[in-house]
C-alpha positions as CSV (number, residue, x, y, z in Angstrom):
1,M,44.0,1.0,-4.8
2,K,45.1,3.8,-2.5
3,N,47.2,5.4,-5.3
4,A,44.1,5.3,-7.6
5,L,42.0,7.1,-5.0
6,R,44.4,9.9,-4.4
7,P,43.6,12.0,-7.5
8,L,39.9,11.7,-6.7
9,A,40.5,12.9,-3.2
10,W,42.5,15.8,-4.4
11,L,39.8,16.8,-6.9
12,L,37.1,16.6,-4.2
13,A,39.2,18.8,-1.9
14,V,39.7,21.4,-4.6
15,V,35.9,21.4,-5.4
16,L,35.0,21.9,-1.7
17,I,37.4,24.8,-1.4
18,A,36.4,26.4,-4.7
19,L,32.7,26.4,-4.1
20,P,32.7,28.9,-1.2
21,V,35.1,31.1,-3.2
22,V,32.8,31.1,-6.2
23,A,29.9,31.9,-4.1
24,V,31.7,34.9,-2.5
25,V,32.9,36.2,-5.9
26,E,29.4,36.0,-7.4
27,G,27.9,37.7,-4.4
28,W,30.6,40.5,-4.5
29,M,30.0,41.0,-8.2
30,G,26.2,41.1,-7.8
31,A,23.9,44.1,-7.4
32,A,25.2,45.0,-3.9
33,H,28.5,46.2,-5.3
34,W,27.8,46.8,-9.0
35,P,24.2,47.7,-9.4
36,L,22.6,48.7,-12.7
37,R,21.1,52.2,-12.1
38,T,20.1,53.3,-15.5
39,L,17.8,51.7,-18.1
40,R,18.3,53.3,-21.5
41,V,15.7,52.5,-24.1
42,T,16.4,53.3,-27.8
43,G,14.3,53.0,-30.9
44,Q,11.2,54.7,-32.3
45,L,8.6,53.5,-29.9
46,Q,5.0,54.3,-30.7
47,R,3.1,51.3,-29.4
48,V,5.4,49.5,-26.9
49,D,4.3,50.4,-23.3
50,R,7.4,51.8,-21.6
51,A,6.0,51.1,-18.1
52,Q,5.4,47.5,-19.1
53,L,8.9,47.4,-20.6
54,Q,10.5,48.7,-17.4
55,A,8.5,46.2,-15.2
56,T,9.8,43.4,-17.4
57,V,13.4,44.4,-17.4
58,M,14.0,45.6,-13.8
59,P,13.6,42.2,-12.0
60,L,16.2,40.7,-14.3
61,A,18.6,43.6,-13.9
62,R,18.7,43.4,-10.1
63,R,21.6,40.9,-10.3
64,G,23.9,43.7,-11.1
65,F,26.3,44.7,-13.9
66,F,28.4,41.6,-14.0
67,A,25.7,39.0,-13.1
68,V,22.8,40.1,-15.3
69,N,22.0,37.7,-18.1
70,L,21.6,39.7,-21.3
71,G,20.0,36.8,-23.1
72,D,17.2,36.4,-20.5
73,V,16.5,40.2,-20.8
74,Q,16.4,40.1,-24.6
75,Q,14.0,37.1,-24.6
76,A,11.7,38.8,-22.1
77,V,11.6,42.0,-24.1
78,K,11.0,40.1,-27.3
79,R,7.8,38.6,-25.8
80,L,6.2,42.0,-25.2
81,P,3.4,43.1,-27.6
82,W,4.5,44.8,-30.8
83,V,8.2,44.1,-30.3
84,E,9.7,42.7,-33.5
85,R,13.4,42.8,-32.5
86,A,15.3,43.5,-29.3
87,E,19.0,43.9,-28.6
88,V,20.4,44.3,-25.0
89,R,23.8,45.7,-24.0
90,K,25.4,47.0,-20.9
91,H,27.7,50.0,-20.6
92,W,30.1,50.6,-17.8
93,P,29.6,51.3,-15.0
94,D,25.8,51.1,-14.4
95,V,23.8,51.3,-17.7
96,L,21.6,48.6,-19.3
97,E,20.6,49.6,-22.8
98,V,17.6,48.0,-24.6
99,Q,17.2,48.7,-28.3
100,I,13.8,47.9,-29.7
101,R,12.4,47.8,-33.2
102,E,8.6,47.7,-33.3
103,F,6.5,45.8,-35.8
104,K,5.2,48.0,-38.6
105,P,1.8,46.7,-39.5
106,F,1.0,46.2,-43.2
107,A,-2.4,44.5,-42.9
108,R,-4.9,42.8,-40.6
109,W,-4.7,39.1,-40.7
110,G,-8.0,37.4,-39.7
111,E,-9.6,38.8,-36.5
112,Q,-6.8,38.7,-33.9
113,R,-3.5,39.2,-35.7
114,L,-1.6,41.6,-37.9
115,L,0.9,41.2,-40.7
116,S,4.1,43.2,-40.5
117,E,5.9,44.8,-43.4
118,H,8.5,42.0,-43.1
119,G,5.8,39.3,-43.5
120,E,5.6,38.3,-39.8
121,L,2.3,37.6,-38.0
122,F,1.9,39.0,-34.5
123,P,-1.1,39.5,-32.1
124,V,-3.1,42.8,-32.2
125,G,-3.2,43.0,-28.4
126,K,-5.2,45.7,-26.8
127,L,-3.9,48.6,-28.9
128,Q,-5.9,50.4,-31.5
129,V,-5.1,49.3,-35.1
130,P,-4.7,52.1,-37.7
131,A,-7.8,52.5,-39.8
132,G,-8.0,51.7,-43.5
133,M,-5.6,48.8,-43.4
134,P,-6.0,45.8,-45.8
135,Q,-7.9,42.8,-44.5
136,L,-6.1,39.6,-45.4
137,D,-6.6,36.0,-44.2
138,G,-5.5,32.5,-44.9
139,P,-3.3,29.7,-43.6
140,E,-0.1,31.0,-42.0
141,A,2.1,28.9,-44.4
142,R,0.6,30.7,-47.4
143,V,1.2,34.3,-46.3
144,P,3.3,35.1,-49.4
145,E,0.7,33.9,-51.8
146,V,-2.1,36.0,-50.1
147,V,0.1,39.1,-50.2
148,A,1.0,38.5,-53.8
149,L,-2.6,38.2,-54.9
150,Y,-3.5,41.4,-52.9
151,H,-0.8,43.4,-54.8
152,Q,-2.0,42.0,-58.1
153,A,-5.6,42.8,-57.4
154,G,-4.6,46.3,-56.2
155,K,-3.0,47.1,-59.5
156,Q,-5.7,45.6,-61.7
157,L,-8.7,47.1,-59.8
158,A,-7.3,50.5,-58.9
159,G,-9.6,52.1,-61.5
160,V,-12.7,50.8,-59.8
161,G,-12.0,51.9,-56.3
162,G,-9.3,49.6,-55.1
163,V,-9.1,46.5,-53.0
164,L,-9.9,46.1,-49.3
165,G,-8.8,42.5,-48.8
166,V,-8.0,39.0,-50.0
167,A,-8.9,35.8,-48.3
168,L,-8.0,32.1,-48.8
169,D,-10.4,29.9,-46.9
170,R,-9.8,26.4,-45.5
171,R,-11.0,24.7,-48.7
172,G,-8.5,26.6,-50.7
173,S,-11.0,29.0,-52.3
174,W,-9.9,32.6,-53.0
175,S,-11.9,35.7,-52.7
176,V,-11.2,39.4,-53.2
177,T,-13.2,42.2,-51.5
178,L,-13.3,45.7,-53.1
179,R,-13.4,48.9,-51.0
180,D,-17.0,49.5,-52.0
181,G,-17.9,46.1,-50.5
182,T,-18.1,44.1,-53.8
183,R,-17.0,40.5,-53.3
184,L,-15.2,38.6,-56.1
185,V,-15.2,34.8,-55.7
186,L,-12.3,33.3,-57.6
187,G,-12.4,29.7,-56.5
188,R,-9.5,27.3,-56.1
189,N,-8.1,27.1,-59.7
190,D,-6.2,29.9,-61.5
191,P,-7.2,32.8,-59.3
192,Q,-4.7,35.2,-60.9
193,L,-5.9,34.4,-64.4
194,R,-9.6,34.7,-63.4
195,L,-9.0,38.0,-61.7
196,E,-7.0,39.4,-64.7
197,R,-9.8,38.6,-67.1
198,F,-12.6,40.0,-64.9
199,A,-10.7,43.2,-64.0
200,A,-10.5,44.1,-67.7
201,L,-14.3,43.9,-68.0
202,L,-15.4,45.3,-64.7
203,P,-15.4,49.1,-65.7
204,Q,-17.6,48.3,-68.8
205,L,-20.0,46.2,-66.6
206,Q,-20.4,49.0,-64.1
207,A,-21.0,51.6,-66.9
208,M,-23.7,49.4,-68.4
209,N,-25.6,49.1,-65.1
210,G,-25.6,52.8,-64.2
211,T,-26.2,53.5,-60.5
212,R,-26.6,49.8,-59.5
213,R,-23.8,48.5,-57.4
214,L,-22.2,45.1,-58.0
215,Q,-22.5,43.2,-54.8
216,R,-21.0,39.8,-55.8
217,A,-19.2,38.3,-58.7
218,D,-18.7,34.5,-59.0
219,L,-15.8,33.9,-61.3
220,R,-15.8,30.1,-60.9
221,Y,-16.9,29.6,-64.5
222,T,-15.0,28.3,-67.5
223,N,-16.1,30.9,-70.0
224,G,-17.9,33.5,-67.9
225,F,-19.2,34.6,-64.5
226,A,-22.3,35.3,-62.4
227,L,-23.1,38.8,-61.2
228,H,-25.3,39.9,-58.4
229,W,-26.4,43.6,-58.6
230,G,-27.8,45.6,-55.8
231,K,-30.5,48.4,-55.8
232,P,-29.7,51.7,-57.5
233,A,-28.4,54.5,-55.2
234,P,-31.2,56.9,-54.2
235,A,-31.5,59.9,-56.5
236,P,-30.7,63.2,-54.7
237,V,-33.7,65.6,-54.0
238,S,-33.5,68.6,-56.4
239,A,-33.2,72.0,-54.6
240,A,-35.0,73.6,-57.5
241,A,-38.2,71.6,-57.2
242,P,-41.3,73.8,-56.9
243,S,-42.8,74.2,-53.4
244,G,-45.1,71.3,-52.5
245,T,-43.7,69.1,-55.2
246,A,-41.9,65.9,-54.3
247,A,-38.9,64.8,-56.3
248,A,-39.4,61.7,-58.3
249,A,-38.2,58.5,-56.5
250,P,-36.0,56.0,-58.3
251,P,-37.7,52.8,-59.4
252,N,-37.7,50.1,-56.7
253,R,-35.7,47.4,-58.3
254,S,-34.9,44.3,-56.4
255,P,-31.4,42.8,-56.5
256,S,-30.7,40.7,-59.6
257,T,-28.3,38.1,-60.7
258,T,-26.8,38.0,-64.2
259,N,-25.2,34.8,-65.4
260,H,-22.5,34.7,-68.1
261,G,-21.0,31.4,-69.1
262,S,-21.3,28.0,-67.5
263,N,-20.2,27.0,-64.0
264,T,-17.6,24.2,-63.7
């Protein structure tokens, strides 16, 4: 029994001796003897707040050159707004380098998020979003489908002003919004085919209705669609009108709906 306990006793003695030594070494290799004095930030930063970045990194860097945990620093930086990717390195004797790649926004996604050029969703935060961006929306799992329909619509409707956004609602119904405000309701079935058919006819429909603007097109029909037209745009006042003569006002037409085909 005594012989069996001897290895355990020796192991315990070694541990008791080693613990103070480890503590001394860790303290000696910490910030007191090998401090990190320089924070080097690389990357094209336009929206990442440098002051916030420094406030995030410095508490983690106080452990010193040898004791700093690069993984902890990297994860902390990655959580900052607009940071898509972060890499952290240290350079002898006192430099901590943080390389950052910012998200490049491609489109708005709903009300609170943006979609990056690499297809990742991230929060808008408090920063101002560039104007004129596409407005997309839908379930997070169907981001590729929404983007694909947006590109298709952009090509097919370029001749009528272009596309502002594409949305897929909770019921699975698709809609496309043009830059002039026209809304195309595609429904749940065959949205690409319905869009393709209507895009070929839209220039002719607009030409037939003159100055009246198409407000809404319901394409959820087997062999047609329903169109809702707005009022004509006001006619400009002629500069050549005789003094005291008012220019003729356009007829006051109320919005109308034109049905083509049968709804399914």
